[in-house]
OpenMM code with the backbone's topology and positions (N, CA, C; nanometers):
from openmm import Vec3, app, unit

residues = "MET ASP ILE LEU PHE THR VAL ILE GLY PHE PHE LEU MET LEU LEU GLY ILE ILE GLY SER PHE LEU PRO ILE ILE PRO GLY PRO VAL THR SER TRP PHE GLY LEU LEU PHE LEU TYR LEU THR ASP ALA VAL PRO ASN ASN TRP THR PHE LEU GLY ILE THR PHE ALA ILE ALA ILE ILE VAL PHE VAL MET ASP TYR ILE ILE PRO ALA ILE GLY THR LYS ARG PHE GLY GLY SER LYS TYR GLY ILE TYR GLY THR THR ILE GLY LEU ILE ILE GLY LEU ILE PHE MET GLY PRO PHE GLY ILE ILE ILE GLY PRO PHE LEU GLY ALA LEU ILE GLY GLU LEU ALA PHE ALA ASP LYS ASP ALA ASP SER ALA LEU LYS ALA ALA PHE GLY SER PHE LEU GLY PHE LEU PHE SER THR LEU LEU LYS PHE ILE VAL ALA ILE ILE TYR LEU GLY PHE PHE MET ARG ASP PHE TRP GLU TYR LYS SER VAL ILE PHE".split()
positions = [
    Vec3(11.7215, 12.6597, 10.8220),
    Vec3(11.8054, 12.5261, 10.8196),
    Vec3(11.7041, 12.4211, 10.7398),
    Vec3(11.5905, 12.4264, 10.8125),
    Vec3(11.4322, 12.3242, 10.7716),
    Vec3(11.4144, 12.3799, 10.5932),
    Vec3(11.4785, 12.5127, 10.5782),
    Vec3(11.3866, 12.4907, 10.4085),
    Vec3(11.5366, 12.4628, 10.3600),
    Vec3(11.6908, 12.4474, 10.3821),
    Vec3(11.7458, 12.4272, 10.2723),
    Vec3(11.7913, 12.2987, 10.2938),
    Vec3(11.7152, 12.2099, 10.3999),
    Vec3(11.7174, 12.0624, 10.4122),
    Vec3(11.5992, 12.0538, 10.2851),
    Vec3(11.4667, 12.0843, 10.3386),
    Vec3(11.3784, 12.0615, 10.2708),
    Vec3(11.4012, 12.0940, 10.1021),
    Vec3(11.4460, 12.2009, 10.0031),
    Vec3(11.5093, 12.1960, 9.8986),
    Vec3(11.6229, 12.1019, 9.8615),
    Vec3(11.6964, 12.0593, 9.9388),
    Vec3(11.7836, 11.9524, 9.9298),
    Vec3(11.6990, 11.8525, 9.8935),
    Vec3(11.6018, 11.8034, 9.9971),
    Vec3(11.5267, 11.6769, 9.9547),
    Vec3(11.4597, 11.6562, 9.8096),
    Vec3(11.4234, 11.7778, 9.7937),
    Vec3(11.3267, 11.8076, 9.7032),
    Vec3(11.4328, 11.7352, 9.5603),
    Vec3(11.5020, 11.8569, 9.5415),
    Vec3(11.6381, 11.8194, 9.4270),
    Vec3(11.6194, 11.6678, 9.4481),
    Vec3(11.7110, 11.6416, 9.5338),
    Vec3(11.7431, 11.4582, 9.5241),
    Vec3(11.6112, 11.3699, 9.5302),
    Vec3(11.5009, 11.4275, 9.5252),
    Vec3(11.3607, 11.3576, 9.4860),
    Vec3(11.3774, 11.3634, 9.3581),
    Vec3(11.3512, 11.4740, 9.2538),
    Vec3(11.3964, 11.4951, 9.1102),
    Vec3(11.5065, 11.4236, 9.0418),
    Vec3(11.6278, 11.4398, 9.1321),
    Vec3(11.7194, 11.3521, 9.0294),
    Vec3(11.7283, 11.1861, 9.0819),
    Vec3(11.6599, 11.1462, 9.1893),
    Vec3(11.6316, 10.9838, 9.2136),
    Vec3(11.5477, 10.9756, 9.0592),
    Vec3(11.4430, 11.0314, 9.0558),
    Vec3(11.3348, 11.0530, 8.9098),
    Vec3(11.3898, 11.0360, 8.8278),
    Vec3(11.5141, 11.1325, 8.7760),
    Vec3(11.5787, 11.0879, 8.6521),
    Vec3(11.6575, 10.9997, 8.6569),
    Vec3(11.7335, 10.9458, 8.8247),
    Vec3(11.7850, 10.8216, 8.8037),
    Vec3(11.7138, 10.7053, 8.8138),
    Vec3(11.6079, 10.6699, 8.7486),
    Vec3(11.5479, 10.5629, 8.7240),
    Vec3(11.5678, 10.5431, 8.5691),
    Vec3(11.5970, 10.6452, 8.4734),
    Vec3(11.6280, 10.5855, 8.3851),
    Vec3(11.7822, 10.6100, 8.3319),
    Vec3(11.8864, 10.6587, 8.3891),
    Vec3(12.0290, 10.6767, 8.3951),
    Vec3(12.1043, 10.5968, 8.4577),
    Vec3(12.1752, 10.5046, 8.3694),
    Vec3(12.2332, 10.4262, 8.4974),
    Vec3(12.3345, 10.4242, 8.5873),
    Vec3(12.3976, 10.5685, 8.5692),
    Vec3(12.5104, 10.6367, 8.6306),
    Vec3(12.4731, 10.6768, 8.7683),
    Vec3(12.2994, 10.7134, 8.7889),
    Vec3(12.2651, 10.7640, 8.9337),
    Vec3(12.1682, 10.6421, 8.9759),
    Vec3(12.1701, 10.5968, 9.0845),
    Vec3(12.1196, 10.5059, 9.1647),
    Vec3(11.9447, 10.5666, 9.2433),
    Vec3(11.8701, 10.5816, 9.1031),
    Vec3(11.7418, 10.6576, 9.1622),
    Vec3(11.6338, 10.6385, 9.2773),
    Vec3(11.6581, 10.4923, 9.3012),
    Vec3(11.5401, 10.4803, 9.4776),
    Vec3(11.6730, 10.5177, 9.5891),
    Vec3(11.7997, 10.4854, 9.4955),
    Vec3(11.8998, 10.5343, 9.6489),
    Vec3(11.9009, 10.6915, 9.7103),
    Vec3(11.8843, 10.7152, 9.5699),
    Vec3(11.9015, 10.8865, 9.5525),
    Vec3(11.7909, 10.9750, 9.6302),
    Vec3(11.6443, 10.9032, 9.5480),
    Vec3(11.5058, 10.9572, 9.6144),
    Vec3(11.4874, 10.9465, 9.7680),
    Vec3(11.5883, 10.8055, 9.8148),
    Vec3(11.5500, 10.7756, 9.9718),
    Vec3(11.6508, 10.8855, 10.0339),
    Vec3(11.7388, 10.9675, 10.0101),
    Vec3(11.8009, 11.0388, 10.0424),
    Vec3(11.7852, 11.1584, 10.0687),
    Vec3(11.6709, 11.2016, 9.9617),
    Vec3(11.5526, 11.2987, 9.9994),
    Vec3(11.4057, 11.2683, 10.0561),
    Vec3(11.4498, 11.1741, 10.1089),
    Vec3(11.3625, 11.1785, 10.2074),
    Vec3(11.4348, 11.2123, 10.3756),
    Vec3(11.5210, 11.1220, 10.3362),
    Vec3(11.6021, 11.1523, 10.5068),
    Vec3(11.6059, 11.3432, 10.5109),
    Vec3(11.6662, 11.3689, 10.4143),
    Vec3(11.6791, 11.4879, 10.4403),
    Vec3(11.5889, 11.5759, 10.4772),
    Vec3(11.4506, 11.5672, 10.4024),
    Vec3(11.3214, 11.5762, 10.4615),
    Vec3(11.3246, 11.5586, 10.6841),
    Vec3(11.2915, 11.4362, 10.6778),
    Vec3(11.3077, 11.4183, 10.7963),
    Vec3(11.4426, 11.4468, 10.8678),
    Vec3(11.5513, 11.5196, 10.8232),
    Vec3(11.6659, 11.5233, 10.8992),
    Vec3(11.6039, 11.6937, 10.9462),
    Vec3(11.4879, 11.7559, 10.9372),
    Vec3(11.4295, 11.8899, 10.9579),
    Vec3(11.3874, 11.8772, 11.0785),
    Vec3(11.4052, 11.9899, 11.1575),
    Vec3(11.3580, 12.0345, 11.3094),
    Vec3(11.1799, 11.9574, 11.2874),
    Vec3(11.1022, 12.0400, 11.1728),
    Vec3(10.9551, 12.0013, 11.1512),
    Vec3(10.9380, 11.8749, 11.1455),
    Vec3(10.9873, 11.8275, 11.0479),
    Vec3(10.9485, 11.7023, 11.0569),
    Vec3(10.9456, 11.5550, 11.1608),
    Vec3(10.8760, 11.5201, 11.2304),
    Vec3(10.9291, 11.3942, 11.3462),
    Vec3(10.9997, 11.2802, 11.2720),
    Vec3(11.1090, 11.2530, 11.3761),
    Vec3(11.1709, 11.1252, 11.2909),
    Vec3(11.0886, 11.0192, 11.2666),
    Vec3(11.0925, 10.9245, 11.2096),
    Vec3(11.0465, 10.8104, 11.1947),
    Vec3(11.1355, 10.7534, 11.1489),
    Vec3(11.2320, 10.6832, 11.2242),
    Vec3(11.3086, 10.5927, 11.2017),
    Vec3(11.2410, 10.4310, 11.1159),
    Vec3(11.1470, 10.3726, 11.2018),
    Vec3(11.0923, 10.2951, 11.1318),
    Vec3(11.1253, 10.2850, 10.9686),
    Vec3(10.9875, 10.4429, 10.9434),
    Vec3(10.9939, 10.4434, 10.8169),
    Vec3(11.1049, 10.4548, 10.7227),
    Vec3(11.1807, 10.5198, 10.7825),
    Vec3(11.3243, 10.5548, 10.6858),
    Vec3(11.3706, 10.4338, 10.6665),
    Vec3(11.3754, 10.3165, 10.7908),
    Vec3(11.4851, 10.1846, 10.8116),
    Vec3(11.3985, 10.1331, 10.6499),
    Vec3(11.2801, 10.1054, 10.6825),
    Vec3(11.1604, 10.0150, 10.5938),
    Vec3(11.1865, 10.0929, 10.4050),
    Vec3(11.1672, 10.2048, 10.3642),
    Vec3(11.2341, 10.2576, 10.2535),
    Vec3(11.3482, 10.2079, 10.2199),
    Vec3(11.4504, 10.2536, 10.3091),
    Vec3(11.6376, 10.2650, 10.2905),
    Vec3(11.6642, 10.0607, 10.2587),
    Vec3(11.6061, 10.0241, 10.2665),
    Vec3(11.6233, 9.8477, 10.2741),
    Vec3(11.5181, 9.8166, 10.1478),
    Vec3(11.4383, 9.8835, 10.0952),
    Vec3(11.3510, 9.8477, 9.9815),
    Vec3(11.4239, 9.9555, 9.9009),
    Vec3(11.4872, 10.0510, 9.9047),
    Vec3(11.5438, 10.1057, 9.7888),
    Vec3(11.7135, 10.0592, 9.7793),
    Vec3(11.7631, 9.9872, 9.8371),
    Vec3(11.8940, 9.8824, 9.8568),
    Vec3(11.8622, 9.7881, 9.7674),
    Vec3(11.7459, 9.6885, 9.8055),
    Vec3(11.6745, 9.5977, 9.7540),
    Vec3(11.6864, 9.6369, 9.5911),
    Vec3(11.6165, 9.7374, 9.5162),
    Vec3(11.5691, 9.7837, 9.4066),
    Vec3(11.7122, 9.7948, 9.3216),
    Vec3(11.7958, 9.8817, 9.4194),
    Vec3(11.9644, 9.9080, 9.3491),
    Vec3(12.0078, 9.7565, 9.3178),
    Vec3(12.0105, 9.6817, 9.4014),
    Vec3(12.0782, 9.5421, 9.3596),
    Vec3(11.9927, 9.4845, 9.1909),
    Vec3(11.8467, 9.4728, 9.2735),
    Vec3(11.7914, 9.4136, 9.1883),
    Vec3(11.8064, 9.4599, 9.0455),
    Vec3(11.8516, 9.5707, 9.0104),
    Vec3(11.9004, 9.6554, 8.8784),
    Vec3(11.9626, 9.5949, 8.7711),
    Vec3(12.0696, 9.5460, 8.8936),
    Vec3(12.1914, 9.4581, 8.8353),
    Vec3(12.1409, 9.2853, 8.7809),
    Vec3(12.0597, 9.2249, 8.8215),
    Vec3(12.0349, 9.1501, 8.8019),
    Vec3(11.9364, 9.1184, 8.7498),
    Vec3(11.7803, 9.1945, 8.7378),
    Vec3(11.7050, 9.1780, 8.6165),
    Vec3(11.7305, 9.1396, 8.4714),
    Vec3(11.8044, 9.2227, 8.4400),
    Vec3(11.8846, 9.2598, 8.2717),
    Vec3(11.9101, 9.0738, 8.2817),
    Vec3(12.0145, 9.1026, 8.3579),
    Vec3(12.0557, 8.9275, 8.3394),
    Vec3(11.9708, 8.8351, 8.3401),
    Vec3(11.8915, 8.8459, 8.4060),
    Vec3(11.7684, 8.7402, 8.4185),
    Vec3(11.6772, 8.7460, 8.3085),
    Vec3(11.6895, 8.8240, 8.2528),
    Vec3(11.5646, 8.8481, 8.1218),
    Vec3(11.6586, 8.7718, 8.0131),
    Vec3(11.7949, 8.8202, 8.0098),
    Vec3(11.8709, 8.7763, 7.9007),
    Vec3(11.8885, 8.6199, 7.9242),
    Vec3(11.9201, 8.5589, 8.0026),
    Vec3(11.9220, 8.4407, 8.0394),
    Vec3(11.8040, 8.3639, 8.0386),
    Vec3(11.6907, 8.3911, 8.0832),
    Vec3(11.5673, 8.3326, 8.0959),
    Vec3(11.5122, 8.3151, 7.8921),
    Vec3(11.6002, 8.4099, 7.8334),
    Vec3(11.5529, 8.3763, 7.6573),
    Vec3(11.6599, 8.3618, 7.6623),
    Vec3(11.7195, 8.3002, 7.7018),
    Vec3(11.8545, 8.1639, 7.6321),
    Vec3(11.9567, 8.2801, 7.5858),
    Vec3(12.0351, 8.3399, 7.6744),
    Vec3(12.1416, 8.3876, 7.6806),
    Vec3(12.2702, 8.3542, 7.7158),
    Vec3(12.3842, 8.3819, 7.6954),
    Vec3(12.4757, 8.3762, 7.7826),
    Vec3(12.5298, 8.4108, 7.8899),
    Vec3(12.6555, 8.4299, 7.9425),
    Vec3(12.6849, 8.5222, 7.9873),
    Vec3(12.7647, 8.6281, 7.9217),
    Vec3(12.8061, 8.5727, 7.7637),
    Vec3(12.8569, 8.6716, 7.6885),
    Vec3(12.7573, 8.7856, 7.6851),
    Vec3(12.6275, 8.7742, 7.6686),
    Vec3(12.4542, 8.8421, 7.6268),
    Vec3(12.4582, 8.9553, 7.7288),
    Vec3(12.5007, 8.8604, 7.8905),
    Vec3(12.4881, 8.9353, 7.9884),
    Vec3(12.6018, 9.0511, 8.0142),
    Vec3(12.6933, 8.9978, 7.9603),
    Vec3(12.8141, 9.1001, 7.9702),
    Vec3(12.8085, 9.2462, 7.8591),
    Vec3(12.7439, 9.1932, 7.7237),
    Vec3(12.7401, 9.2680, 7.6088),
    Vec3(12.6318, 9.3897, 7.6879),
    Vec3(12.5384, 9.3274, 7.7182),
    Vec3(12.4299, 9.4005, 7.7800),
    Vec3(12.4841, 9.5266, 7.8779),
    Vec3(12.5699, 9.4569, 7.9814),
    Vec3(12.6275, 9.6434, 8.0567),
    Vec3(12.6949, 9.7040, 7.9944),
    Vec3(12.7541, 9.6336, 7.8721),
    Vec3(12.8974, 9.7138, 7.7778),
    Vec3(12.7670, 9.8069, 7.6815),
    Vec3(12.7176, 9.7786, 7.6489),
    Vec3(12.6201, 9.8098, 7.5620),
    Vec3(12.5390, 9.9038, 7.6595),
    Vec3(12.4971, 9.8897, 7.7354),
    Vec3(12.3945, 10.0208, 7.8009),
    Vec3(12.5164, 10.1371, 7.8455),
    Vec3(12.6348, 10.1044, 7.8532),
    Vec3(12.7313, 10.2144, 7.8833),
    Vec3(12.7400, 10.2899, 7.7711),
    Vec3(12.8315, 10.2523, 7.7163),
    Vec3(12.8697, 10.2685, 7.5719),
    Vec3(12.7348, 10.3735, 7.4980),
    Vec3(12.6171, 10.2749, 7.4804),
    Vec3(12.5115, 10.3719, 7.3987),
    Vec3(12.4856, 10.5159, 7.5018),
    Vec3(12.4707, 10.4978, 7.6263),
    Vec3(12.4672, 10.6125, 7.7582),
    Vec3(12.5309, 10.7409, 7.6698),
    Vec3(12.6956, 10.7054, 7.6425),
    Vec3(12.8118, 10.8077, 7.6455),
    Vec3(12.7743, 10.7868, 7.4708),
    Vec3(12.7155, 10.7956, 7.4005),
    Vec3(12.7735, 10.7796, 7.2419),
    Vec3(12.6149, 10.8624, 7.1742),
    Vec3(12.5149, 10.8280, 7.2293),
    Vec3(12.3910, 10.8131, 7.1577),
    Vec3(12.2978, 10.9024, 7.2855),
    Vec3(12.3280, 10.9311, 7.4098),
    Vec3(12.2582, 10.9845, 7.5121),
    Vec3(12.1278, 10.8764, 7.5169),
    Vec3(12.0431, 10.9801, 7.5784),
    Vec3(11.8892, 10.9056, 7.6317),
    Vec3(11.8752, 10.7666, 7.5460),
    Vec3(11.8219, 10.7633, 7.4145),
    Vec3(11.8510, 10.7302, 7.2803),
    Vec3(11.9268, 10.5541, 7.3446),
    Vec3(12.0491, 10.5760, 7.3989),
    Vec3(12.1403, 10.5057, 7.3822),
    Vec3(12.0966, 10.3766, 7.4834),
    Vec3(12.0634, 10.4589, 7.5644),
    Vec3(11.9784, 10.3772, 7.6879),
    Vec3(11.8969, 10.2527, 7.6888),
    Vec3(11.8081, 10.2846, 7.5260),
    Vec3(11.7221, 10.1731, 7.5322),
    Vec3(11.7578, 10.0665, 7.4269),
    Vec3(11.8407, 10.1428, 7.3366),
    Vec3(11.8747, 10.0555, 7.2158),
    Vec3(12.0581, 9.9776, 7.2444),
    Vec3(12.1084, 10.0685, 7.3644),
    Vec3(12.2320, 10.0276, 7.3956),
    Vec3(12.2436, 9.8624, 7.4494),
    Vec3(12.2068, 9.8325, 7.4962),
    Vec3(12.1399, 9.6989, 7.6153),
    Vec3(12.0686, 9.6109, 7.5409),
    Vec3(12.0381, 9.6344, 7.4400),
    Vec3(11.9880, 9.5329, 7.3070),
    Vec3(12.0760, 9.4780, 7.2120),
    Vec3(12.1541, 9.5849, 7.1785),
    Vec3(12.2694, 9.5722, 7.0571),
    Vec3(12.4353, 9.4864, 7.1104),
    Vec3(12.3958, 9.5603, 7.2570),
    Vec3(12.5414, 9.4687, 7.3213),
    Vec3(12.5291, 9.3572, 7.3410),
    Vec3(12.3967, 9.3070, 7.3628),
    Vec3(12.3283, 9.1641, 7.3887),
    Vec3(12.3442, 9.0648, 7.2953),
    Vec3(12.2811, 9.1230, 7.1938),
    Vec3(12.2962, 9.0798, 7.0704),
    Vec3(12.4390, 9.0538, 7.0085),
    Vec3(12.5377, 9.1808, 6.9921),
    Vec3(12.6863, 9.1550, 6.9606),
    Vec3(12.7667, 9.0696, 7.0732),
    Vec3(12.7025, 9.0537, 7.2015),
    Vec3(12.7863, 8.9389, 7.2324),
    Vec3(12.7531, 8.8284, 7.2251),
    Vec3(12.6564, 8.7660, 7.2180),
    Vec3(12.5838, 8.6564, 7.1425),
    Vec3(12.6093, 8.6443, 7.0342),
    Vec3(12.6530, 8.6753, 6.9248),
    Vec3(12.6578, 8.6759, 6.8259),
    Vec3(12.8359, 8.5772, 6.8132),
    Vec3(12.9009, 8.7450, 6.8627),
    Vec3(13.0269, 8.7225, 6.8751),
    Vec3(13.1473, 8.6627, 6.9384),
    Vec3(13.0508, 8.6049, 7.0555),
    Vec3(13.1501, 8.5614, 7.1475),
    Vec3(13.0815, 8.4470, 7.2004),
    Vec3(12.9779, 8.3840, 7.1887),
    Vec3(12.8818, 8.3048, 7.2463),
    Vec3(12.8326, 8.1703, 7.0814),
    Vec3(12.9053, 8.2202, 6.9890),
    Vec3(12.8300, 8.1501, 6.8459),
    Vec3(12.7038, 8.1194, 6.8132),
    Vec3(12.5988, 8.1984, 6.8276),
    Vec3(12.5231, 8.1663, 6.8543),
    Vec3(12.4857, 8.2333, 6.7214),
    Vec3(12.3539, 8.1579, 6.6635),
    Vec3(12.3113, 8.1362, 6.5531),
    Vec3(12.2195, 8.3087, 6.5576),
    Vec3(12.1701, 8.3523, 6.4516),
    Vec3(12.1143, 8.4981, 6.4543),
    Vec3(11.9545, 8.5326, 6.5207),
    Vec3(11.8845, 8.4020, 6.5126),
    Vec3(11.7445, 8.3856, 6.5632),
    Vec3(11.7647, 8.3882, 6.7239),
    Vec3(11.8826, 8.2946, 6.7627),
    Vec3(11.8809, 8.2961, 6.9376),
    Vec3(11.9562, 8.3975, 6.9978),
    Vec3(12.0064, 8.4598, 6.9044),
    Vec3(12.0592, 8.5902, 6.9360),
    Vec3(12.0072, 8.7001, 6.9987),
    Vec3(11.9161, 8.7188, 6.8537),
    Vec3(11.8292, 8.7966, 6.8488),
    Vec3(11.7167, 8.7866, 6.9755),
    Vec3(11.6936, 8.6616, 7.0134),
    Vec3(11.5812, 8.6613, 7.1187),
    Vec3(11.6964, 8.6864, 7.2805),
    Vec3(11.7978, 8.6443, 7.2377),
    Vec3(11.8719, 8.6575, 7.3843),
    Vec3(11.8612, 8.8269, 7.4145),
    Vec3(11.8972, 8.9179, 7.2987),
    Vec3(11.9117, 9.0489, 7.2734),
    Vec3(11.7588, 9.0721, 7.3645),
    Vec3(11.6372, 9.0603, 7.2705),
    Vec3(11.5370, 9.0844, 7.3589),
    Vec3(11.4946, 9.0597, 7.4915),
    Vec3(11.5103, 8.9229, 7.5451),
    Vec3(11.5174, 8.9207, 7.6925),
    Vec3(11.6013, 9.0176, 7.7392),
    Vec3(11.6965, 9.0545, 7.7303),
    Vec3(11.8054, 9.1836, 7.7693),
    Vec3(11.7177, 9.3235, 7.7656),
    Vec3(11.6818, 9.3428, 7.6772),
    Vec3(11.5782, 9.4830, 7.6853),
    Vec3(11.4661, 9.4261, 7.7604),
    Vec3(11.4059, 9.3504, 7.7571),
    Vec3(11.2662, 9.3311, 7.8358),
    Vec3(11.3270, 9.3337, 7.9600),
    Vec3(11.4322, 9.2508, 8.0319),
    Vec3(11.5167, 9.2810, 8.1619),
    Vec3(11.5363, 9.4460, 8.2049),
    Vec3(11.5963, 9.5001, 8.1088),
    Vec3(11.5570, 9.6467, 8.1338),
    Vec3(11.4701, 9.7276, 8.1564),
    Vec3(11.3843, 9.7187, 8.0571),
    Vec3(11.2659, 9.7764, 8.0934),
    Vec3(11.2272, 9.7425, 8.1997),
    Vec3(11.1625, 9.6226, 8.2450),
    Vec3(11.1244, 9.5863, 8.3818),
    Vec3(11.2313, 9.6836, 8.5147),
    Vec3(11.3317, 9.7009, 8.4960),
    Vec3(11.4283, 9.6814, 8.5967),
    Vec3(11.3542, 9.8795, 8.6016),
    Vec3(11.3989, 9.9578, 8.4800),
    Vec3(11.3822, 10.0805, 8.4978),
    Vec3(11.2354, 10.1291, 8.5536),
    Vec3(11.1322, 10.0479, 8.4605),
    Vec3(11.0498, 10.0900, 8.5589),
    Vec3(10.9700, 10.0510, 8.6712),
    Vec3(11.0613, 9.9705, 8.7400),
    Vec3(11.0560, 9.9312, 8.9068),
    Vec3(11.0961, 10.0352, 9.0003),
    Vec3(11.2363, 10.0854, 8.9403),
    Vec3(11.2904, 10.1823, 8.9977),
    Vec3(11.2634, 10.3307, 8.9832),
    Vec3(11.1339, 10.3369, 8.8275),
    Vec3(11.0902, 10.4480, 8.8480),
    Vec3(10.9565, 10.4366, 8.9507),
    Vec3(10.8882, 10.3435, 8.9497),
    Vec3(10.7943, 10.3412, 9.0988),
    Vec3(10.7910, 10.3901, 9.1855),
    Vec3(10.9362, 10.3233, 9.2416),
    Vec3(10.9896, 10.3488, 9.3786),
    Vec3(11.0155, 10.4870, 9.3834),
    Vec3(11.0758, 10.5275, 9.3042),
    Vec3(11.1231, 10.6173, 9.2915),
    Vec3(10.9649, 10.7844, 9.3193),
    Vec3(10.8768, 10.7472, 9.2267),
    Vec3(10.7705, 10.7945, 9.2248),
    Vec3(10.7067, 10.8069, 9.3491),
    Vec3(10.6513, 10.6676, 9.4671),
    Vec3(10.6225, 10.6630, 9.5730),
    Vec3(10.6695, 10.7494, 9.6595),
    Vec3(10.8212, 10.7391, 9.6616),
    Vec3(10.9048, 10.8072, 9.7437),
    Vec3(10.9292, 10.9953, 9.7582),
    Vec3(10.8609, 11.0025, 9.5932),
    Vec3(10.7912, 11.1436, 9.5824),
    Vec3(10.6853, 11.1778, 9.6788),
    Vec3(10.5961, 11.0967, 9.6313),
    Vec3(10.4584, 11.0806, 9.7086),
    Vec3(10.4689, 11.1081, 9.8785),
    Vec3(10.5512, 11.0135, 9.9363),
    Vec3(10.6042, 11.0027, 10.0873),
    Vec3(10.6611, 11.1718, 10.0819),
    Vec3(10.7412, 11.2220, 10.0212),
    Vec3(10.8245, 11.3601, 10.0850),
    Vec3(10.7140, 11.4472, 10.0737),
    Vec3(10.6552, 11.4685, 9.9389),
    Vec3(10.4723, 11.5599, 9.9331),
    Vec3(10.4363, 11.5527, 10.0399),
    Vec3(10.4027, 11.4172, 10.0926),
    Vec3(10.2877, 11.3730, 10.1538),
    Vec3(10.3085, 11.4570, 10.3312),
    Vec3(10.4683, 11.4509, 10.3421),
    Vec3(10.5227, 11.4729, 10.4458),
    Vec3(10.5352, 11.6053, 10.4710),
    Vec3(10.6141, 11.7027, 10.3652),
    Vec3(10.6247, 11.8609, 10.3090),
    Vec3(10.4913, 11.9120, 10.3462),
    Vec3(10.3721, 11.8273, 10.2670),
    Vec3(10.2330, 11.9422, 10.2867),
    Vec3(10.1922, 11.9215, 10.4820),
    Vec3(10.1940, 11.8246, 10.4647),
    Vec3(10.1849, 11.7962, 10.6199),
    Vec3(10.2367, 11.9036, 10.7499),
    Vec3(10.3503, 11.9164, 10.7350),
    Vec3(10.4586, 12.0082, 10.7670),
    Vec3(10.4765, 12.1077, 10.6911),
    Vec3(10.4325, 12.2180, 10.6134),
    Vec3(10.4970, 12.3148, 10.5377),
    Vec3(10.4534, 12.4145, 10.5976),
    Vec3(10.3775, 12.3956, 10.7102),
    Vec3(10.3699, 12.5891, 10.8217),
    Vec3(10.4620, 12.5897, 10.9151),
    Vec3(10.5052, 12.4702, 10.9662),
    Vec3(10.6566, 12.4812, 10.9959),
    Vec3(10.7814, 12.5033, 10.9356),
    Vec3(10.7798, 12.4287, 10.8318),
    Vec3(10.8709, 12.4451, 10.8041),
    Vec3(10.9210, 12.5586, 10.7254),
    Vec3(10.7879, 12.7177, 10.6933),
    Vec3(10.8131, 12.7904, 10.6219),
    Vec3(10.8331, 12.8893, 10.7845),
] * unit.nanometer
topology = app.Topology()
chain = topology.addChain("A")
for resn in residues:
    res = topology.addResidue(resn, chain)
    for name in ("N", "CA", "C"):
        topology.addAtom(name, app.Element.getBySymbol(name[0]), res)
């Protein structure tokens, strides 16, 4: 059972890293479940404090992922229409353009939202769209860093207890 839990945990760690870039999968939360599966093995001693702290961090990053792009849009003069456009553009971009749509979708969504509904001129709309894009990049980088750190924790603990797991 330890081997199965370790394999599932490692799979969740990889899925968490992928989820750092895809909005459908909550990256850090998925990576945290990978840690949980490793700690559910009989080989690795439970450390509920460690799991609690890493879970709290994963939840905070998960929530911030929805807030940071909106802050970026707002900071660069965007309106609520730019924020809505960012989210809608991300979803539509992902569906119709795949991974490239994750990058261009939020930008175009914010731009269209500002131009069509907020009655902004092109310069203001471009500035707000750029803010949305920066917010998206920052939140993606934050999720990726947390997922990589969790993978590091996973590998450290796996390496320490590998002889007991196998």
